C-alpha positions in Angstrom: 0.0 0.0 0.0 1.1 3.6 -0.6 0.4 6.3 2.0 0.3 9.6 0.2 0.8 12.5 2.6 1.9 16.0 3.3 4.1 15.6 6.4 3.1 19.0 7.9 -0.6 18.1 7.7 -2.0 17.2 11.1 -4.5 14.7 9.7 -1.7 13.0 7.8 0.3 12.7 11.0 -2.7 11.1 12.8 -3.2 8.7 9.9 0.4 7.8 9.8 0.4 7.1 13.6 -2.8 5.0 13.3 -1.2 2.9 10.5 1.9 2.3 12.7 -0.2 1.4 15.7 -2.3 -1.0 13.6 0.9 -2.6 12.2 0.0 -1.7 8.6 3.1 -1.5 6.4 3.0 1.3 3.8 5.3 3.0 1.3 5.4 6.7 2.1 5.0 9.3 -0.6 5.1 13.0 -0.3 2.2 14.5 -2.2 4.0 17.7 -3.2 7.4 16.3 -4.0 5.9 13.4 -6.0 2.4 14.6 -7.0 0.0 12.1 -8.4 -0.1 11.9 -12.2 -3.1 12.2 -14.4 -3.0 8.4 -15.1 -2.7 7.6 -11.4 -5.6 9.9 -10.4 -7.8 8.5 -13.2 -7.1 5.0 -12.0 -7.5 5.8 -8.3 -10.7 7.8 -8.7 -12.2 4.8 -10.6 -11.1 2.4 -7.9 -12.4 4.6 -5.1 -15.9 4.8 -6.5 -15.9 8.4 -5.5 -16.6 11.5 -7.7 -13.6 13.5 -8.8 -14.8 16.3 -6.6 -13.9 14.3 -3.5 -10.2 14.3 -4.4 -9.9 18.1 -4.2 -8.5 19.6 -1.1 -11.3 22.1 -0.6 -9.8 23.6 2.5 -6.5 24.4 0.8 -5.2 27.8 0.0 -4.6 27.0 -3.6 -8.2 25.7 -4.1 -9.5 29.0 -2.7 -7.0 31.2 -4.7 -8.0 29.5 -7.9 -11.7 29.9 -7.0 -12.3 26.3 -7.8 -15.6 26.1 -5.9 -17.1 28.2 -8.8 -15.0 26.7 -11.6 -15.2 22.9 -11.0 -19.0 22.6 -11.8 -18.3 23.8 -15.3 -15.3 21.6 -15.9 -15.4 18.0 -17.4 -14.1 15.1 -15.3 -11.0 14.9 -17.5 -10.3 18.6 -17.0 -10.7 18.3 -13.3 -8.3 15.3 -13.2 -5.8 17.2 -15.3 -6.0 20.2 -12.9 -5.5 17.9 -9.9 -2.3 16.5 -11.5 -0.8 20.0 -11.8 -0.1 20.4 -8.0 -0.2 17.9 -5.2 -1.6 20.6 -2.8 -4.8 20.5 -4.8 -5.3 16.8 -3.8 -7.1 15.9 -0.6 -4.9 14.0 1.8 -4.0 11.6 3.1 -4.6 9.0 0.5 -4.2 5.3 1.2 -3.8 3.3 -2.1 -3.9 -0.5 -2.5 -4.5 -2.8 -5.4 -8.2 -3.1 -4.3 -9.1 0.2 -2.7 -8.3 3.9 -2.5 -9.2 5.9 0.6 -9.3 9.7 0.6 -9.0 11.7 3.9 -8.6 9.9 7.2 -11.6 8.2 8.8 -10.2 5.6 11.3 -13.3 3.4 11.1 -13.3 3.4 7.3 -9.6 2.7 7.2 -9.9 -0.2 9.7 -12.5 -1.9 7.6 -10.4 -1.6 4.5 -7.1 -2.7 5.8 -8.4 -5.7 7.9 
């Protein structure tokens, strides 16, 4: 599994601690230094079963600066994914990616079900 995080993010730190306590081995990936590609995002969004909108970091500064709340509804799914791939800070974090699931954001009960 790949744990995609921004190390300064408090939620990412909680998720990383939870994974360690649960004994879940993960490969760490910095979301800004190694931003998800368009191909990865397309695959992960499909695997997650979630709409593209759920992959946006809506509380992020960049999201607000770009006024994406108003722009996203007029964009196609492909345009949204291409935009997400331009900057890791646009992507909601943390992400937990396996061969069978993709989890966005940290909800311990959801993660527990998925990794057991």
